C-alpha positions as CSV (number, residue, x, y, z in Angstrom):
1,M,-80.1,90.2,-24.0
2,T,-78.8,87.3,-22.1
3,R,-81.2,84.4,-21.3
4,D,-81.1,81.6,-18.9
5,A,-80.9,77.9,-19.0
6,D,-84.6,77.7,-19.8
7,G,-84.5,80.5,-22.5
8,F,-86.3,82.8,-20.3
9,S,-85.0,86.6,-20.0
10,P,-83.7,87.6,-16.6
11,S,-86.6,88.4,-14.1
12,P,-86.8,91.9,-12.9
13,L,-88.6,90.5,-9.6
14,L,-85.4,88.6,-8.8
15,D,-83.1,90.8,-7.5
16,S,-86.1,92.1,-5.0
17,V,-86.7,88.4,-4.0
18,V,-82.8,87.9,-3.1
19,R,-82.5,91.0,-1.5
20,V,-85.5,90.0,0.9
21,T,-83.8,86.3,1.2
22,H,-80.7,88.1,2.7
23,T,-82.8,89.8,5.2
24,W,-84.4,86.7,6.8
25,A,-82.0,86.2,9.5
26,D,-82.7,89.5,10.9
27,E,-86.2,90.4,10.8
28,P,-88.1,87.1,9.2
29,A,-91.5,88.6,9.8
30,L,-90.5,91.7,8.0
31,A,-89.1,90.2,5.3
32,A,-92.0,87.7,4.7
33,R,-94.3,90.7,4.7
34,R,-92.2,92.0,1.9
35,L,-92.2,88.7,0.0
36,D,-96.1,88.6,0.3
37,V,-96.4,91.9,-1.7
38,L,-93.8,90.9,-4.0
39,L,-95.2,87.8,-5.0
40,R,-98.8,88.6,-5.2
41,A,-98.3,91.8,-7.3
42,A,-96.4,89.6,-9.9
43,A,-98.0,88.4,-13.5
44,P,-98.2,84.7,-13.7
45,A,-95.7,84.9,-16.5
46,E,-93.5,86.8,-14.2
47,L,-93.5,84.0,-11.9
48,M,-92.3,81.6,-14.5
49,R,-89.4,83.5,-15.2
50,L,-88.7,83.9,-11.3
51,E,-88.7,80.2,-10.7
52,S,-86.0,79.7,-13.6
53,G,-83.6,82.4,-12.2
54,Y,-84.0,81.4,-8.6
55,R,-83.8,77.8,-8.9
56,A,-80.7,78.5,-10.4
57,R,-78.8,80.4,-8.1
58,H,-77.4,79.8,-4.4
59,Y,-78.9,82.1,-2.2
60,S,-82.2,80.2,-1.5
61,L,-84.3,80.3,1.8
62,G,-83.0,76.6,2.3
63,F,-79.2,77.5,1.5
64,L,-79.2,80.3,4.1
65,G,-80.5,78.2,6.7
66,A,-83.9,80.5,7.2
67,I,-86.3,77.9,6.4
68,S,-85.2,74.1,6.9
69,S,-88.3,72.3,7.8
70,P,-92.2,72.3,7.8
71,E,-92.2,73.7,11.4
72,D,-90.6,76.7,10.2
73,L,-93.6,77.7,8.5
74,T,-96.1,76.9,11.4
75,G,-93.8,77.6,14.5
76,D,-94.9,80.7,16.7
77,D,-91.3,82.5,16.1
78,A,-91.2,82.1,12.3
79,V,-93.6,83.4,9.6
80,P,-96.6,85.3,10.4
81,G,-99.7,83.3,9.6
82,N,-100.9,85.8,7.0
83,H,-97.7,85.3,4.8
84,V,-97.2,81.9,5.1
85,L,-98.4,81.0,1.8
86,A,-96.1,83.6,0.1
87,V,-93.1,81.8,2.1
88,A,-94.3,78.3,1.0
89,A,-94.7,79.5,-2.7
90,L,-90.8,80.6,-2.8
91,M,-89.8,77.2,-1.3
92,S,-91.9,75.5,-4.2
93,F,-89.1,77.0,-6.2
94,D,-86.1,75.8,-4.1
95,R,-83.5,73.6,-5.5
96,S,-84.1,71.3,-2.7
97,G,-86.7,68.6,-3.6
98,Y,-87.5,68.6,-0.1
99,L,-88.1,72.0,0.5
100,R,-90.0,72.3,-3.0
101,E,-92.5,69.3,-1.3
102,T,-93.0,71.3,1.9
103,G,-93.9,74.6,0.0
104,V,-96.3,72.6,-2.1
105,A,-97.7,70.7,0.8
106,R,-98.2,74.2,2.3
107,L,-99.8,75.6,-0.7
108,A,-102.5,72.6,-1.2
109,Q,-103.8,73.4,2.3
110,A,-104.9,77.0,1.1
111,P,-108.7,77.1,0.6
112,E,-109.9,76.2,-2.8
113,Q,-111.3,79.7,-3.5
114,D,-107.9,81.4,-2.8
115,S,-106.4,81.7,-6.5
116,F,-102.9,82.9,-5.3
117,P,-101.3,79.3,-5.1
118,V,-102.6,78.2,-8.6
119,P,-99.5,79.3,-10.6
120,F,-97.0,78.0,-8.1
121,L,-98.8,74.8,-8.1
122,L,-99.3,74.7,-12.2
123,L,-95.5,75.2,-12.0
124,R,-94.7,72.2,-10.2
125,L,-96.7,69.9,-12.6
126,N,-93.5,69.9,-14.2
127,D,-91.4,68.9,-11.0
128,P,-88.6,66.4,-11.6
129,V,-89.5,64.7,-8.2
130,G,-92.4,62.3,-8.8
131,H,-93.8,62.9,-5.5
132,V,-94.0,66.7,-5.8
133,R,-95.5,66.2,-9.1
134,D,-98.3,64.4,-7.6
135,L,-99.0,66.8,-4.8
136,A,-99.2,69.5,-7.1
137,R,-101.8,67.9,-9.2
138,D,-103.9,66.6,-6.7
139,A,-104.3,70.3,-5.5
140,V,-104.5,71.5,-9.0
141,T,-107.4,69.0,-9.8
142,A,-109.1,69.8,-6.6
143,R,-109.2,73.3,-8.0
144,L,-110.8,72.3,-11.3
145,G,-114.3,73.2,-11.7
146,P,-116.5,75.7,-13.6
147,G,-116.2,78.2,-10.8
148,H,-112.4,78.5,-11.7
149,A,-112.7,79.3,-15.4
150,D,-112.1,83.2,-15.0
151,L,-108.9,82.4,-13.3
152,L,-107.6,79.9,-15.7
153,V,-108.6,82.3,-18.3
154,E,-106.2,84.8,-16.8
155,L,-103.6,82.6,-16.4
156,L,-103.8,81.4,-20.3
157,P,-100.4,83.1,-21.4
158,F,-98.7,81.2,-18.6
159,L,-100.4,78.0,-19.3
160,D,-99.2,78.4,-23.1
161,K,-95.7,78.8,-21.9
162,L,-96.2,75.7,-19.3
163,R,-97.4,73.5,-22.0
164,G,-93.8,73.6,-23.7
165,R,-92.5,71.6,-20.3
166,R,-93.4,67.8,-21.1
167,R,-93.9,66.3,-17.5
168,A,-96.9,69.0,-17.4
169,G,-98.6,68.2,-20.6
170,R,-101.0,65.2,-19.2
171,L,-102.7,67.1,-16.6
172,L,-102.7,70.2,-18.7
173,T,-105.0,68.6,-21.1
174,V,-107.7,68.4,-18.3
175,V,-107.5,72.2,-17.8
176,E,-107.9,72.7,-21.6
177,D,-111.0,70.5,-21.4
178,L,-112.3,72.8,-18.7
179,L,-111.7,75.9,-20.9
180,L,-113.2,74.4,-23.7
181,G,-116.2,73.5,-22.1
182,S,-117.0,76.1,-19.8
183,G,-114.5,79.0,-20.1
184,T,-116.0,80.3,-23.8
185,P,-117.6,83.3,-22.2
186,A,-114.3,84.2,-20.0
187,M,-112.1,83.8,-23.2
188,W,-114.2,86.6,-25.0
189,E,-114.0,88.5,-22.3
190,G,-110.0,88.0,-22.4
191,V,-110.0,89.1,-26.1
192,R,-111.6,92.6,-25.0
193,S,-109.0,93.0,-22.4
194,G,-105.9,95.5,-22.9
195,D,-103.5,92.9,-22.1
196,A,-101.6,91.7,-25.4
197,P,-100.6,88.5,-24.3
198,L,-104.0,87.6,-22.7
199,R,-105.9,88.7,-25.8
200,A,-103.4,86.7,-28.1
201,S,-103.9,83.7,-26.1
202,C,-107.7,83.9,-25.7
203,L,-108.0,84.1,-29.6
204,R,-106.1,81.1,-30.0
205,W,-107.7,79.3,-27.6
206,L,-111.0,80.2,-29.5
207,A,-110.3,79.5,-32.9
208,R,-110.0,75.6,-31.7
209,T,-113.9,75.3,-31.5
210,D,-115.0,79.0,-32.7
211,P,-112.5,79.7,-35.7
212,V,-114.5,82.2,-37.6
213,P,-115.4,84.8,-35.0
214,A,-111.8,84.4,-33.5
215,V,-110.2,85.0,-36.8
216,T,-112.4,88.2,-37.4
217,A,-111.5,89.5,-34.1
218,A,-108.3,89.1,-34.6
219,F,-108.0,91.2,-37.8
220,A,-110.3,93.9,-35.8
221,T,-107.1,94.7,-33.6
222,R,-104.3,96.8,-34.6
223,D,-101.4,93.9,-33.7
224,P,-99.6,92.9,-37.1
225,A,-98.7,89.5,-34.8
226,L,-102.2,88.7,-34.4
227,W,-103.1,89.2,-38.0
228,Q,-100.2,86.7,-39.1
229,W,-101.7,84.4,-36.8
230,A,-105.2,85.0,-38.1
231,A,-104.0,84.4,-41.8
232,R,-102.6,81.2,-41.0
233,T,-105.3,79.7,-39.0
234,A,-107.8,81.0,-41.9
235,T,-105.8,79.4,-44.7
236,S,-105.2,76.0,-42.6
237,T,-106.7,72.8,-43.7
238,R,-108.7,72.3,-40.5
239,L,-111.2,75.0,-41.5
240,T,-114.1,73.9,-43.7
241,P,-114.8,75.4,-47.0
242,A,-117.6,77.5,-46.0
243,E,-115.3,78.8,-42.7
244,Q,-112.8,79.8,-45.3
245,D,-115.6,81.5,-47.3
246,A,-116.4,83.8,-44.1
247,V,-112.9,84.6,-43.2
248,L,-110.7,85.0,-46.6
249,P,-112.3,88.5,-47.0
250,C,-110.3,89.5,-44.0
251,L,-107.2,88.7,-45.4
252,E,-108.3,90.2,-48.9
253,R,-108.9,93.5,-47.0
254,S,-105.5,93.6,-45.2
255,S,-103.3,96.6,-45.5
256,S,-100.6,94.0,-45.5
257,P,-99.6,92.5,-49.2
258,R,-98.1,89.5,-47.2
259,I,-101.3,88.5,-46.1
260,R,-103.2,89.7,-49.0
261,L,-100.8,87.2,-51.1
262,R,-101.9,84.3,-48.7
263,G,-105.6,84.7,-49.2
264,L,-104.7,84.6,-52.7
265,R,-103.1,81.5,-52.6
266,A,-105.8,80.1,-50.8
267,R,-108.1,81.2,-53.6
268,A,-105.9,79.4,-56.0
269,R,-106.4,76.1,-54.4
270,R,-110.2,76.2,-54.8
271,A,-112.3,75.5,-57.8
272,D,-114.3,78.5,-57.4
273,G,-111.7,81.0,-57.1
274,E,-111.7,82.5,-60.5
275,P,-113.6,85.7,-59.7
276,H,-111.3,86.4,-56.3
277,L,-108.2,85.7,-58.8
278,R,-109.6,88.2,-61.4
279,R,-109.9,90.9,-58.8
280,A,-106.5,90.6,-57.6
281,M,-105.1,91.1,-60.8
282,L,-105.7,94.9,-59.8
283,D,-104.2,94.5,-56.2
284,K,-102.0,97.3,-55.3
285,D,-98.9,95.3,-54.9
286,A,-97.1,94.2,-58.0
287,L,-96.2,90.7,-56.1
288,V,-99.9,89.8,-55.5
289,R,-101.0,91.2,-59.2
290,Y,-97.9,88.8,-60.6
291,H,-99.4,85.6,-58.2
292,A,-103.0,86.5,-59.4
293,R,-101.9,86.4,-63.4
294,A,-100.0,83.0,-62.7
295,A,-102.5,81.3,-60.9
296,L,-105.1,82.2,-64.1
297,Y,-102.8,81.4,-66.7
298,A,-102.3,78.0,-65.0
299,R,-106.3,77.6,-65.2
300,G,-105.8,78.4,-69.1
301,Q,-106.9,82.2,-68.8
302,T,-103.8,83.3,-71.0
303,D,-105.6,86.3,-72.9
304,L,-106.6,88.6,-69.5
305,A,-103.5,90.7,-69.2
306,P,-103.0,93.4,-69.7
307,Q,-106.7,93.7,-71.2
308,V,-108.0,93.8,-67.5
309,Y,-105.8,96.8,-66.8
310,R,-106.8,98.7,-69.9
311,D,-110.6,98.3,-69.1
312,A,-110.1,99.2,-65.8
313,L,-108.9,102.8,-66.6
314,K,-111.8,103.1,-69.1
315,A,-114.6,102.4,-66.3
316,A,-116.5,105.4,-65.2
317,S,-115.1,106.8,-61.9
318,P,-113.2,103.7,-60.8
319,P,-112.2,103.4,-56.9
320,D,-108.6,105.1,-56.1
321,A,-107.4,101.4,-55.2
322,V,-108.3,100.1,-58.7
323,L,-106.6,102.9,-60.8
324,I,-103.4,102.3,-58.7
325,G,-103.7,98.5,-59.5
326,A,-104.5,99.2,-63.1
327,L,-101.8,101.6,-63.5
328,G,-99.5,99.1,-61.7
329,G,-100.6,96.4,-64.1
330,L,-99.9,98.5,-67.3
331,A,-96.1,99.4,-65.6
332,D,-95.9,95.5,-65.7
333,L,-97.5,94.9,-69.0
334,G,-98.3,97.9,-70.9
335,A,-97.2,99.4,-74.1
336,A,-96.7,102.8,-75.4
337,A,-100.2,102.7,-76.7
338,D,-101.4,103.0,-72.9
339,V,-99.7,106.3,-72.6
340,P,-102.8,108.6,-73.3
341,R,-104.7,107.1,-70.7
342,V,-101.8,107.4,-68.1
343,L,-101.5,110.8,-68.8
344,D,-105.1,111.5,-68.0
345,L,-104.3,110.6,-64.1
346,L,-101.2,112.7,-63.9
347,A,-103.1,115.4,-62.2
348,H,-105.1,113.0,-60.3
349,P,-106.2,114.6,-56.6
350,R,-105.1,111.6,-55.0
351,V,-101.1,111.8,-54.5
352,R,-101.1,107.8,-54.4
353,V,-102.8,107.8,-57.8
354,R,-100.7,110.5,-59.3
355,A,-97.3,108.7,-57.9
356,E,-98.5,105.6,-59.6
357,A,-99.1,107.4,-62.9
358,W,-96.1,109.1,-63.1
359,R,-94.2,106.0,-62.4
360,T,-96.2,104.0,-65.2
361,L,-95.2,106.6,-67.6
362,G,-91.8,106.7,-66.8
363,I,-91.6,103.0,-67.6
364,L,-93.8,102.9,-70.8
365,D,-92.3,106.0,-72.1
366,P,-89.2,107.8,-70.7
367,R,-89.1,110.3,-73.1
368,E,-92.5,111.7,-72.3
369,L,-91.7,111.9,-68.8
370,E,-88.5,114.0,-69.5
371,R,-90.8,116.3,-71.6
372,R,-93.3,116.8,-68.5
373,A,-90.5,117.1,-65.7
374,A,-91.1,120.6,-65.3
375,L,-95.1,119.6,-64.3
376,L,-93.7,116.9,-62.1
377,T,-91.2,119.1,-60.2
378,G,-93.9,121.3,-59.5
379,D,-96.0,118.7,-57.9
380,P,-97.0,119.2,-54.3
381,G,-96.5,115.6,-53.4
382,G,-93.2,114.4,-52.2
383,K,-94.2,110.6,-53.0
384,V,-94.8,111.9,-56.9
385,R,-91.5,114.0,-57.0
386,R,-89.5,111.0,-56.5
387,H,-90.2,109.7,-60.0
388,L,-88.5,112.4,-61.4
389,P,-85.6,111.5,-63.9
390,A,-82.4,111.5,-62.5
391,R,-79.9,113.9,-64.5
392,P,-76.2,113.7,-64.5
393,N,-73.9,116.0,-62.4
394,G,-76.3,116.7,-59.9
395,M,-78.5,118.7,-62.5
396,S,-82.4,119.1,-61.5
397,A,-84.9,117.8,-64.2
398,S,-85.9,121.2,-64.9
399,G,-82.1,121.8,-66.1
400,S,-81.7,124.5,-63.3
């Protein structure tokens, strides 16, 4: 996908706005109404993409001669009063600094309880013209209060993108202080939103003051990107040992081996991490098991493996996950003497356990696997049958 000079993907709204500007000379009132509908329905992030695309092209209202002075927004023959703000908002995107100033000045006159101008004013905090920035700053400052926290939370994904613009940084600090001071309830409402970008932004902001509930809530979602963010937050040096104790179990229970490995490495850095490292030796993932053994070896525990795996298989009714980890550990470090216990699990009712048992058998004693190939061929699990030994010339393991 092509991107513009600011790195934004093309705005789907841009073509519609362009069509409106080209009809301005014929029916300005109708064009203003259409523009009002388009801009009021747009999400804040979409407005950011629209601004980037609109100012880069030569078909603005100023270029077409449709709007050239402040009077064009207030004259009897120009724009209907109920659509003036939409036209002023588009003017705030113009290539002409004079027209941007006119648009921002009109937006600043809107009632403070009207939320429509806010995204457009925030964008102008990064304006290259100092006077336009000052107008936007004063208008935004007038709207900063506890009563506007809900609106600012809705704009969080937009604000997160805006923070990358260098001229906007100073005032955005004031916005952040307001949100962190009185916007916490609204941000938790945002976490429960179905809007994924809003949910992610709210969690990132909440993690600044409430990292434990924010990380826990992130792992409760179905968003792998949020899991990765939460894993980084949980293992950062910002968290106290007590906070890490509260969130590391979320990493250790994750379905992602990469996240479990990150949690393991955090445990390895702590003096009290040995019990957790021992449990990680029985992880279902070979890489996690390897790093657990390496961390324990570095602590002087050089005699644990493979006895840990043998003991786990001797236990009464171990969980399936422990069986899989123990079988995998024997596949890593076991010997022919471990084959009898592996054989006991070839008929386990769970497919994943049987598959790991057959894989382990093929590593510890390939000849025994060959002898039992007919049994393996008849297994109903496809994940199990894939461990059939290869035969030359396309022959099956059963010789047929």
